[in-house]
N, C-alpha and C positions, 0 to 999 in steps of 0.2 A: 362334437363335444367341445372343441376348441373355440367355438363361437361364444362360450361362456366368458372367455378372457381375451382382452385386447392387450397386447404387449406394447408398452410405451417406453421410450428412451428415458433414462434417468437424468434429470437435471436438478436434483435436490442440492441443498447446501453442501459445501465442500467437506464439512466435518462428517457428513453422513457416509458411511461405508457399509454397503450391503454386499456380502461376498458369499458365493456358492462354491463349495468344494465338490466337484463332480466325483472324485474318487471315494470320498467319504459320504457323499449325499448329505452334506451338512451346510446349513445356512447360518451365517454369522452376521448379525445386524447391529450396527452401532451408529449413534449420532454424536459421539464425542462425550456424552454424559453417561450413558449406560450401554451395555452390550447384552444382547439376547442370542442364544444359540439353540437351534432345533436341528433334528436329524431324522432322516429316513434310515433306520438302522439296517445292518446286514441281514437281520431277521425280517425286514420289511415292515416293522412297526414304526409309527411316526411319533417322535417323543420330544418333549421339552428337556433341555439339558442344563441350562444355567441362565441366570440373570445377574449381571455384575454392575456395580457402581464404579465407573472408570476414574472418579475423582478421589474416592477414599478407599477403594479396594474391597468394599463389602461384596461378598459373593453369596448368592442363594442358588443352591445346587439341587438337582433332582436327587432324591435319596437312593442309595445303593440298594438294588434288589426290589425297588418299588417304582416301576416305570410310571411316568406321568405324561399325558398328552393333552394338547389344546382341544382335542376332539373328545367329547363325551355326550353321546346322543343315542336315542333308541328309536328305531322305526319298527312299529309293531313289537314283535318279540326279539328282534335282532338288535344287539347292542354293539355300538361302535366306540372304541376308546383305545387305551394304551395297549391292549392285546390284539387289536385288529391288524390284519395284514393288508398293506396298501401297495399300489404301484403309482409311481409319479407320472402324471399326465402332462403337466406343463408347469412352468413357473416363470415369473418375471418381476421386474422392479419398475415402479412408476413414481414420478413426482406428484405430490399432492400439495394443496396449499399449506405452507409452513412445515412440510416434512416429506417423508418418503414411505412408500408402501411396498412390502413384499407380498406377492400373491402366489400361493401354492395350490395346485389342483391335484387332488388325490382320489383315486378310485379304489374301493375295497376289492379284495381278491375274488369275491364272488360276483363282482360287477352289479351290485344291487344299488349302490349310491355313489354319487360324485360329490366331493367336498371341495369347496373353495374357501381357503383360509387366508384372510388378510391380516398382516402384521404391520403395524404402523408405529413409526418413531417420528417425533417432532423436534424441531430445533430447540436446543437448550432445555428440554423437558426430560426429567428422569422417569419417563412413563412409557410403557408398552401398551398399545391399544390393539385389541384383537376382535375380529369379526368372522363368523363362520356361516356359510350358506351351504345347504345340502340339496341335491337334486335326486329325485326318485327315478332310478334307472330300471325299475322293475316294470313288467307289463301289466301289473295290477295296482290298484290303489293301496296306499299304506298310510299309517298314522304316526306322526311324531308324538311319542309319549313321554319323552324325557329330553330336555335340552339344558345343559349346564353352561352358564355364561362364564364361570370361573373354575374350570377343572384344573386343579393344581396340587401337587404334592411337593414339599420342600424338605430338605434334610434338616432335622432338628439339632443335630450335633451336641446333644446333651444339654441344651439351653433351656432356661425357663422363659416362657413367653407370656406377655400381657396382651390382652385383646381389648379393643375399644370400639364403642358404638355410641350413637346419639338417638334418642327417641324423637318421633315427630309429634306434632299436635294432634290429639285424638280424644274426643269426648268419651270414647268407649273404655279408655284405660286410665288408671290413676297416674301412672308415669307418662303423662302426655304433654309435657311442656318443655320439650327439647332438653331432657336431662342427659348429661354425659354418663356413660356407664362403662366401668372397667372391671375386668376379671383376670385372674391368673389361670392359664390353661394347665390342666392336670393330665398327665399321661393316662389315656383310656378313660378320662373323665367325660362329663357331658360336653357336647359341642356348644360353642358360643354362637348363638343364633342371631340373625338379623332378618326380621320379617318386614319387608319393605313394599313400597308401592302405594297406590290409592287405598286409603283406609287401613294401611298397615301400621305396625307399631313403631317402626324405626325408619330413619333416613337410609337411603340406598347406598351405604358406604360402611366400610370397616377398616380398622388399622390394627397392626400387630407389631410388637417390638420385643427384642430380647433384652437381657440384663445389660448388655453393652450399648443399648439404645440404637441398635441396628434395626431398621424397621421397613415394613411394607404397608402400603395402603391400596385399597381396591374400591372401585365403583362399577355399577352396571347400569346400562342405559335402557331401562324398561319401566313404564309407568304402571303396569299391572302388578299383581301380587307375586312376589318372589320370596323364596326361602333360601337365605345364604347362611353359611356356617364356617367356622374354623375350629379345628380340634387337633389335639396332639395324640399321636398313635404310638403305642409301644407294642412289642419290644423293638420294632424297627426304628423307633424314635424319629418320626417325621411329622410334619405339620400338614394337615389336609384342609384344603379350601374347596368350597362349592358355592354356587349361586344358581338355583334352578327356578325356572318358570313354574309356578304352581298350577295344578289342575290342567296340564297341557295334554291336548288330545287333538292335534291339528291334522286334518286330512291332506294328503298329497296324492294327486292323480299322477299317472305315469308322465314323466317329463317335467313335472312341476317342481318348484324350488321352495324351500323354507329358510327364512332368515332368523338365525339365533340372535337375539339382541346383543349388541356389542358390549364389551367391558374393557376396563383399563386396570393396569397393575403398575404401581409406582414404588420407587425406593426413597427412603429418607434416613437421616441419622439425627436423632434427637428426641424431643418430646412430642406430645400429641399436637401442640401448636405447629410444629414443623411439618407433621403429616398433613395437617389441614392447609397450611400455606402452600405446600407442593401440590396438593389436590386442586386448590383454588387457582393457582397459577396455570396449571394445565387446562382446567375447565374454561377459564376465561380466554385462553389463547386458542383453544381447539373446538370446544363444544358449544359454548354459551351463545345465545342470541346477542348480537352486538347491542350495547346500551345506547339509547337515544341521547342526543345532546350531551356529549361527554363532559362539557364544561358545566352543565346544569343538572346532571343526573347523579344520584337519585333525587327525584322531585320532592317538593313539599306539595301535598294535595289536600283537597277537602272532599268529603264524602257525605252524602245526604242521609245516611242511615240514622243519624240523630233524630230525624223526623219519621223513622220507620217508613211506612208506605203512604203517609199522609203528606203528599207532595202537591205543590201548586206553583205555577210559573212565577207568580208575583213574589212568593216567599223565596224561591230559588234565585230570582234576580237580585233581591236584596242581599242574600247570602253571597252571591257572586261578587257584588260590589265590595262587600267587606273583605272577602277572601283576597281579592286583587289588592286592596289597600295593605293587607298583611304581608304581601309578597308571595302568596300562594301561586303555584304554577300549573296545577292540574285540578280541574273541577269535575267531580264524578257524580252523576245521578244514579243512585243505587236502585235496588229492587222497588218496584211500584210505579215506574214510569210508563209501562206498557198497559194495555187494556187487561192483560193477564199474562202469566207465563205460558208461552206457547202461542199467544196471540200478539205477535211482536209489532204492534202499531201503537204509537203514542196515544195515551188516554186523552181524548179531547176535552174531558171535564177538567183535567189537571193542567192541560196545556192548550187553552183555547186559541192561543196565537200560533200554536204548532211548536213541536219540540225543536225543529230546525231554527226557529226564531231565538230560542234560548241558547242553542249552540252558537249561533252567530254572535249573540250578545257576549257570551263567555269569551269567544275568540277576540271580540273587539276590546275586551279588557286585558288582553295579552296572555290569557290562560289557554291551556289545552282542554279539550272536552272529552270526558269519558262516560261510558254507559255500562251498567251492570247487565250481564247477559248470561243466562243459564242455558247453555247449549243443549243440555240433555235432560231438561225438565219441562213439564207442561201440566197445567191443572186439568183435571178430568173433563171439565166441560168446555175446554178450549176448542175452537173450530177444527184444529188439526186432529185432535183425538176423537171428536165427534165423527169426523170423516174417516179416520183411520184408527179405530180402537186397538188394532193389533200391533201398533207401533211401539207399545210399551215393552220394557224388559220384564222378564218373569219375576225378578226380584225387585221390590219397591223400597224406596228410602224416604219418601214423603218430605221432601225439602219444602218447608213453608206451605204444606198442603198440596204440593205438586206430586205427580207420579213421574217415573223415570222413563226416558226414551232409550231405545237400543241403538246406539250410534253405529254398530256394525251391520245393521240391517240396511241394505242399499237405498231403499226409498227414503228412510229417515236421514241418512247421510246427505243425500242430494237436497232434501228439503232444508235441513239445517244450514248447509252451505249457502243456499240461495237466500235464506232469511238473513243470515249474517251480512252478506254482501249488500243486500238492500238496506239494512239498518245503517251500515257504515255510510252508504251513499246518501240516504235520505236525511240523516241527522248530523252529518258532518263530524263523524266520530274519529278521534285521534287515539283513543285508549279504550280497550275492552277489559273490564273487570269480570273475568270468567269465574263463575261461582257454581255451586251445586253440591250435592251430597254423593260422595263416592263417584268420581269421574269415570272409573272403569267399571261399568255396570256388570252385574251377573245376569245372564240371560240364557235359558235352556229351551227357548221356543223352537219347535220344529217347523214353524211357519215362516221363519226369517231366513234371509239369504246367507247368514253365517252358519257354521256347523253348531248344533246345539250342545255338543260335548266340548267345545273349545272356546267358551265364553271369555275367559280371562285374557288369553292372548289376542283373540279376535277383537274384543272391545277395546283393548289398548292400542294395538298396532293398526288394524284395519278400520277401527272406529274412531276413537278420540284423536289419535295422531294424524290419521288421514284427513279428518275433517278440518282440523286446525291448519294443517299444511296447505290444503287447497284454498282455504280462506286467505291465509297469509300470502299465498302465491298470487291471488287475484288482487289483494289490497295490502301490498307490502309496507305501506306507509303507516299502518296502524300497529300500535304496540299493545302487547297482551300481558296481563297480570294473572298469575295463578292464585286463585283464592278458593280452593276446594273446601269450603265450609271451615276454614282455618288451614294451617300449614300441614296438610294431610296427604300431600303427594310430592314429597321432597326427594326427587330422583334426579339422576343425571341424564335422563331423557327429557324431563321437564325443562331443564335449562336451555334446550335447543329451540323451544317454542316461545318461551316467556322471558321478558326482560327483568322480571322480579317475581317474587312469591311472598304471600303473606306468611307470617309465622303464627303468632297468637291472634285470635280473632277478637279484637276489642276487649282484651282481658285485663285492662288496667295497667298501671305503671309497673308493678312488680312482675306481672305476667309478660309484659313487653320485654323487660330486661332478661327474664328467663329465656324467652324465645331467641333473642339475639345471642345470648351467651352460648347456648348449645348449638344453634344452627350455624354459627360462624366457625365451628370446627370443620365440617365438610364443605360449606358453601360460603362464597364471598359475601361481604356485607350487603351488596345490592340485592341479594336474594333474601332479605329479612325485613320486608315492609311490615309496619305496625299501624293500627288504628287507635287514635287517642279519643276516648269518649268523654273524658272529664270536662265538666262545665267550668268549675273554678280552677284556676291555674296558679301554680307556683313553679319555681325552677326545679324542684324535685320532680314534679310531674313532667314538665316539658322535656327535661334532659333525660328522662327515662326512655324517650322515644328517639333520641338523636343519633345514637350509635347504630349505624346501618342505614336502612332506607328502602324505599321512600318513607317519609314521615307523613302520615295522613290524618288530618283533623277530622273528627266525627262529632263536632260540637255544633250546637245551634248558635252561630256567631251573633245573630240578631238579638239573642237573649243574654249575651255575656256582658259583664260590667266593663266600663271603659278601662279600668286598670288592668283587667284580664286581657283585653284586646291590645293594650299597649305592650304588655309583657309578651304576648304572642308575637307581635310584630318584631320586637327586639330579638326574641329567641329564634324566629325564622331566619333573621339575618345571621345570627350566630351559626345556626345549622348550615346555612348556605356557604359560610366561610370555611366550614370544617369538612364538608361532605366528600370533596375530592381526595383529601388526605386520608380519610377513613376508607373510602372506596378502594384506593390504590395501595393501601398499606398492608403490612402483615399483622394479623390479629394475635395478640397475646392475652390469654386468660390468666390474670394475675391472682385470682382467688378461686374459691370454690363457687359452684353454681349459686346464683342469687337465692337467698332465703330471708325470712323475716328477721331472724335473730343474728345475722352477721353482716359485716360490711363486705361489699364486693367491689372488684376493680377489673376493668377491661381496658385494653390499650391497642392502638394502631401505630405502627412505625412505618413511615414512608422513606424507603432507602434513597429514592431519587433526590429528595430535599433534605434528608437526614433529620427529619422532624418526627416527634412523637406527640400524640395526644391521648390522654387517659381520662376515664370517667371513674370516679370513686363515689360510691353511694352507700349511705346508711339508711336502712329502713327502720327497724325498731330495735336494733342492736343496743346493748348496754355500753358498748365501747363508744368513746367520743373522739377517737382519732385513729388514723391508719398510717402505717409506714409504707409509702409507695416506692417500690423498687422497679424502675422502668427497665425495659428490655430492648435489645436491638441496636442501641446507640453505640457509637464508637468509643471505646474506653479512653482513648487519648484525645478525644474531642472536648471542646469547651462549649457549654450550652447556657443559654438564658432560659430560666424556668419562670413561667408566669402562670397566674391563676385567674379564673373567671370570677371567683367569689370574693377576692380581696386584692387590693392594688399592689401589694409588695411583689418584688421580683428577686430571684436568686441567680447567682452565677456559680455553676458547678461543673466539674469535669464529668465526662461520661462514666469513668470508673466510680465516682461517688454516687451518681444516680443509679448505677447498676448494682452496687454493693450496699452502701450505707442507706440510700434512699432519701426520701423527703417525708417529713411528718406532716400529714394532712389533718388539720383540725376539722371535726364534724360535730359541733357542739350540741346539735339538736337532732332528734329523729327526723326522718324524711328530709334528708339533706343530700345534695349531689354537688360535688366539686369537679370542675374540669381543669386539668393540668396540661400545660404546653411545655415542650422542651424543643428549643430551636437553636441551631448552631450560631455561635458568635462569629461575626464577620471579622 
C-alpha cells in the first residue's frame, strides 16, 4: 500500500510550517498567510477543525456538534465521510512548485478503501487546495456514486451571510451574459446553487461573506457538470458547502483508483472585488496555463468569421496585409478552412496554393497563425464517420450541422490526437481556436470503451482533458483558446489548458462589456476574449472591447472605410499600451452590471506601478455625466489624471480620487471615456 506514496524531504519556503502532533494526531499547516488544522480524532474520525487568516485573525471553525471532513464519497452503498472510522497508514510533506503539500493516507476500518488526501498551501496565497484519491481495496468491483469536491461545514456564529456567483454565457438561459448574482442566506432556506461546467448555468466559483465582510471563496477544477451549493442550517447554525460531480457512476475494479477533481478554498476580507482578486492571484500563480509573450499578451487578433465559411486564399491574403498594417498580432482562419468538419485537410478549392502557403505569408508579416478546430465534431458524411459510424456520442448537439464525437471512446481519442498533431505540423499553427457545442458530451453507448453510466466524468477527465493534454504534450509551443460556442465552460480546470477563453460570442459592444464585467470577478482579465463584428467603428465600439483580452477583430477589413481603418490602427496602439496594466491589475467593478439605461464603470489598479485605468461608458442612459471614484490608490499619494477623450489633465491626491472623485462628462449616448491616474514623480 505504501507504494501509493513517496515521502519527500521538505524544502518549501521558510514561512511554510507543516507540523504533525503525534499525540493528538493533528496536522497544522501554515504558509504565513493562513493556517489549516485537521485531526484524526480519538474516535478515529478524520475531521477538518479550522481555517484561519494569520494576518487579520479571521477564523472559520468547524461547528460544534457537526463534524466536517474533507472526505465525502460513496462507493456503491457505502458512504465515507465525517462519521467514518479510519486508521492512519502514512503521511508526509513534500515541496511542490511554489508551495508545499501534506499527504495523508487513510484506510477505513473495514479495509474497503484507501484514501490519499493532498493538502496544498502556496507562498503568499490565502488559499488551501485539496485533492482526494480513493483506491478500491475490495475483491470485487465497485462504483463511485458520489464525490464531493467541497465537503465543508463551518460555524455560523449567529451571522447573516451573503452568497455570490456569476452566470456564464449560455444560449439556453436568459441570464446568460455573465450576470453577477447575490443573495442572503436564510437559516433552513433554499440552498444557493452553482451549476457549473460545460453547458452549465454558472462559472465554477462562489463566494460568501458575513456582515463584517469576513469572506470565503471557492472553486473546483472540473470541466464536466457539477452542482455546488451553500446553505445555512439551523438550529445548529452552521454554513454547509458542497460541490458534487453530477451523474457520477464511475466503475472501480479491485486495486483501481479514482481521482476526485481538486478544489480550492480561500479567505478574504472585503467586498466581492477582493474575493475575485484573491481568486485570480491564486489561479495565475498556481493553476493557469502560462500566458505567451508576457510583454505582448493579450494579443490583438483578426478572425475570418466575418466571411462565414466563404473563404479564399486571395481574400485572406489581402486581409492579412491590412491586419498587419493595423498592428494585429494574431491571424485566425475560422470554420470553413477544411474540406469539412471531421475531414481535417485544407479545402483545395479555397486554398489552391495550400494552407501552409497562407500560414507562411501570415508569419512573414509578423503575425501568429491560428486555426479553428472542433475536436469533437464531424459532419455525418465525413470520411471518419463513414468508416466509423459508431464513434458519435449518443446525445447530439448539431454544431453547424455536425454531429458529436465521443472523446472518451479510445479510438476517437487516438484519432483526434493524431489529426491535431498533423494539422499543427502541416499548416504551421501557433494558435488553436477550439470550438464546438458542449465540449463534455453525454454518451451512454454500451459499444464504447467508457462506462455507459459515467458519461459526465469520463468525457470530461478521460475524454476532453486527456485529449488536449496529450496534444499539448506533443506540441507544447501551440497555444489554445477555449471557445465552447461562447463562454460556456468557465471553470478552474479550463484555465489549466487554455491561455484565454471567449466570454460573449460576437455579441456586440454591450454584450462584450457585460461579459468582461461579470467574468472578471472569478477570472483574470486575460480569460475574457471578445470578438468585434461591427463594420463601422467609433471609439464607443472599439473601447467596448479593450478591457480584458484578447481583442479579436471579426470585420471584413477590405470593405472598411479608410477612416475606420485609421481609427482601428490608432485604437490598437492604445490597447497595446494598456493591456499589461489591465492584465496585471486588480479589477474594481465601480458600477452595476452594464445595461442600456445606465452608465457603467470598470477599473484596473496595478500596485506595482501605482497606476489606475478606468473605462466609463454611457450606452443609452439619460445621464450625461458620471462621478468616477477610483479605488486602490494610495490616499496620501499625488496623481496626474488624464483622459483619452479630451486634452486637459488634473493633479489630485489619492484621497480626493477615492472620496470626491472626478466628474466625467459623457454628453452623448454611446460614449466611452478612458481615465488614467499615474503617480507624480
